[in-house]
N, C-alpha and C positions, 0 to 999 in steps of 0.2 A: 504493500500500500504506500509506503514511504517513497520507494523508488519510482512508483507510478506518478506520484505527486511531483517529484523532482524533475522527472522527464517532461511531464506536462508543462511545468513552469519554465523550463529552459530549452525546450525543443526548438522554438523559433530562433532563440539567441544563438544556439549552436550552429544551425543552418546558415544564418547570416554570417557568422564568423568564418565558417568553412568556405563559403562562396567568395567572400572578400579576400581571403588568403590566396585562393586560386587566381583571382583577378590581379592581385598584387604581384604574384610570381610571374604572370604573363605580361605585365605592363612594362614597356621599355621606354615610354615617353616621359616618365617622371625621373627626377634626380634620385640618386641612391639615398640621400638624406631624407627626402620626402617619403619614399617607399619604406624606409626603415621606421620612420615615425608612425606611419599608418599601420605597419606590421606590429610595432610595440603596443599601439593603442588597442588593436583588435585582439591580439594575443592576451593582453591583460584582461580583456573581457572574458576570454575562455578560462583563464586562471581563476577569475572571480566565480564563474559558474561551478568549476570543480571545487573550489574552496567552500563556497556557500552550500554546495550539496553535502560535502563531508561534515560541515558544521551543523547542518540541519539533522543529520543522522546522530551526531554526538549529543545534540540537544535532547534527544529522546531518551538518553540514558539517565538512570537515577543517581548517577554519581559523576563528579567532574573528572575530566581527563586532560592530559597535556596536549593531546591531539586537538581538542576543541580550542584550547588556548592558542596553539600554533595557527590553526585555520582562521580564527578570529583576527589574530595579529596580522596575518598575510592579507586578509580581506580589507582591514582598515588601512593597510599600507598601499595596496594596489589600486583601490578605488580612486583616490586622488591622482595617482600616476596616470590613469587612463584619461582623466580630464586634462592633466598637464600636457599629454601628448597631443590632444586636440588643440590646446592653446598654442603649442609649438608649430603645428601644421598651419593654423589659421593666421598667426601673427609672425612676421619676419623679424627675428631678433638676432643680435650679435651673440657671440659665444659668452661674453661677459654677462649679458642680460639673461641668457639661458641659465647660467650658473646661479644667478641671483634668484631666478624663478624656481629653481630646484630646492632652494633652502627650506621653504615651508614643507615640502614633501619629505625631505631628509629628517627634519625635526619630527614630523608626524610618524615616520617609520620608527625612530628611536623611542618615541612615547608609546607606540603600539606594541613594540616587542618588549617593552619594560614589563608587560603583563606576565612574561615568563618568570619574573623575579619578584614582582610586587604588584600592588593593586592601583598603581598610579593612573593607568588608563582604564582598566577593567579587571574583573576577577570573577570567579564562580564559587558560589557557596557549596557547602557539603551536599546539598540536595541538587546541585548542578544548575542553580538559577543564576542568571546574569546579574552582576553587580557593577554599576558604572562608577569609575573612580573620578577624582577631582579633575583630571585631564581627559575624561572620557569622550568629550566632544571635539577633540583635536582633529580627527579625520574629517568631520563635517565642516569645521572651520577652515581647514586647508582646502577642501573642495570649493567652499564658498569663496575663498580668496581668488582661486583660479577662475571661477565663473564671473566674479566681479571684474577681473582683468579682461576677460573676454568681452564683457559689456562695454568697458572703457575703450576697447579696440574698435568697437562699432563707431565711436565718435570720429576716429580717423577716417574710416571708410565713408561716413556721411560727408565729411569735409571734402573728400576727393570725389564725391558724388557717386560712389560705388554702392548704391542702395541695395542691390541684390545681395552683395556680400554681407552688408550690415544686417539685412533681414534674415539671412541664413544663420548668422552667428547668434542673433537674438532668439531665433527659433530653437537652436540647439540648447541654449541656456534655459529657456522655458521648459523644454521637454525634460531635461535632467532634473530641474527643480521640482516640477510637477510629479515626476515619477518617484523622487525621493520622499515627497510628502505623502503620496499614496501608499508607498511601502511602509513608511513610519506610522501613519495614522490607521490605515486599514489592514496592515500586515499582508499586502499583496506580494507574494514571493516572486523574485526575479525581475521586478519592474525596472529597477535601476540598471541592471545588467543589459536588458534588452534595449532600454532607452539609449544607453551609451553605444551599444552595437549599431543601432539604427542611425544615431547621430554621426558616428564615424563613417558608416557606409554611405549615408546620404551626402556627407561632405565630400567623400571620395568621388561620387558621381558628379557632384557639382564641380569639383576641382578638375576632374577629367574633362568635363564639358568646356570649362573655361580655358583649359590648356590648349584646346583646338580653336576656340573662338577669339582668344586674346593674344596680342603680341607679347612674346616672352620677355622682351626687354623693357618696354614702357608700360605694359599693363592695360593699354587701351585695346579696343577691338582691332582685329587684324584685317588683311586684305580679303580673306575668305569671307569673313562676316560682312564686310562692305559690299562685296559682290552679291551676296544673298539678300542683304537688307535693301539695297538700291533697286532690286527687282521686286522684292516683296512689298516694299513701301513706296513704289514709284508714284502711285496716285496721290499719296499724302505728302510727298516732299514739296515744300514751298520755297526752299532756298538751299544752296550749297556753298560752303566756305572751303576754299583750297588754301592750304598753308604749307610753306616750304622753309625749312631752316637754312639760313644763309651760312656759307663758308664751312659746311661740315667736312668737305674733302680737305680743305686747308687745315682744319683742326686735327683731323686724323693723321695727316702727313707730318705736321709739325709737333704735335703733342701726344700722338698715339691714339689708338682706337678706344682706349679706356676713357679718355677725355671726350671723344666723340659720343660714346655711349652715355656718358654723364649729361652731355648737352641734350641728347634726344630725350632722356628721362625727365630732365628739367622742363623742356618744352612741353612734353606730354602732361606733366603735372600742372604747368601754367594754364594750359588749355582747359583741363578738366575742372580746375577750381573756379574758372570764370564762365563756364557754360551756363546758359539759361535753360529753363525748362523747354523741352521739345527738341533738344540737341543731342546728338550722339557723335562721338569722335572716333576716327579710325586711323591707324597708321597703314598707309597703302603702298609705301615705298621706303627707300632708305632714309630720306629726310623729308618725306611728304606725308601730310596729314589731310584728311577730309572730314568736314563736319556736315552732317545731314540734319536739316531742320524741318519739322513736320507740323509746326503750329501756324496759325493764320496771321498772327501779329508779327510782321517782319520789321516793325519800327525799332525793336530792341536790339537788332543784330549789329548795327553800327557801333552802339555803345559796348556790346560784348566784344567785338573785334578790337576796339580801342583798349579795353581792359586786358585782353589777351596779349596784345602787342606790348603794352606798357609793362605787364608782368614779366614777359620774356626779356625785355630790355633791362629791367631792374636786376635780372640775373646775368647780365653781361653777354647776352646773345641777341641776335636779330633775326627777323623773319620777313618773308613776303606773304601777303595775304590777299586773296581775291574772293569777292562776294558776288554771287549771281542769284537774283530773285526771280522766281518763275513768272513767266508772262503768259497768261491765258492757259492754253492747252499745250504748251511747249513740251517737246519730247525730252525725256530725262537725259539722253545723250547730249542734246544741244545745251541743256542747262549745265551739265558737267563741263562741257567744252568752254562755255563762257566763264565759268568760275576759274578754270585753269588759265584762260587767256588774261583775265583780270589779275590773277596772281603774278603771272610773268610780267605784265605791264607794271605792276607795283614794284617788282624786283628791279626792273630797268630804271624806273624813276628814282628809286632810292640809291642806286649805283651812280646815277648822273648827279645827284645832289652832293655825293661825296667827292 
C-alpha cells in the first residue's frame, strides 16, 4: 500500500525527469555549462523523489532510525540546490557572484546535516515523531532567498523589455511557492518535486525555443525570426526602422572582435530600452538591425529614433538610421527597401558632415 502511494505520487515526476535527461544528452546546441546546470537541476529532483520515498517509509516505523535522519538531511539540502540551479540557468552571473549565491545553500547543508549530531535543525522523538529545532526553517528560508532573487531578476528583464522572460520567471516562482504551500498545508505528497521538475522542463523548452529565435550575441530576435514575422505580420506592419552600426569593421580591425562584439551588444541594449510599444527589434546582419512597428500611431517613432541615437552616442558609438512609414497598401518589400534607402542616405549625410 505504501509503495503504491509513493509510485502514484511520483510517477509523473519520474517520467518528466527521464525524458528531460534524454533530451539533454541529445542536445548539442547549448553550452556545456548550460547543459550541466539543467542536468544538476533535474537530477536533484530525482534525488528528492528517492529520498522522500525512503523517508516516507521510515516515517511509518514506530521507532527513529539514522536512515530517516540521513534522508531528511539530504532532502533539506537538495531542495534549495534545485532552485539554485534554476537561478543559475535563468540569470547570467560571474563566477564571483555564483560563489556568493552558493553561500546560503552551503550554510543550509551544514545546518541540515547537524541533525546527525544534535537537534539544531530537527530530530525525532523515541516514538519517531518529527521535532523541529531552532534552525528548522533554514531550508525554507534558503529556498525563499533564491526565489526572491529570481523575482528581482525579472526587474532587469522588464527594463530590457524582455517581458516573456520576466513572465516565465514569475510563473516559475509562483508554481514553486504554491506547491510548497499545498504540500505544507494539505500534506499533498510530491507536489514540490513535480513542480520543480515541470519548472525546469518548461524553462528548458522555453530556452531551447529562444536559442533558435534569438541572436546568440545580442539577445534580440535573429534573422530567422525576422523573416517569419515580416511575412506573418505583413498586414499589420505600419513602419520599419533600419539601423546600421557605423565603423564596426574598423573597430574589429583595430581593437579586435571582442570590442566589436561589445559594440553590437551595447547597440542592441540601447535599442531595446528605448523601444515603444508595438516595436520588435531584430539583428538581421553583422551590424544591421531592423525594427518592425505594428501600431497605428506613427507620430512617436521620430522621438524613439532620437532616443535610440542619443543613447548609442552616449556610449561612444554611432549609427545610421532610416525610417519608412507605410503608405496606403504599399507592399512590404517596397517598405523595407525605403527604410534601407533612408538608412544609407542618413549614413552618407553624417559622413559628409564630418
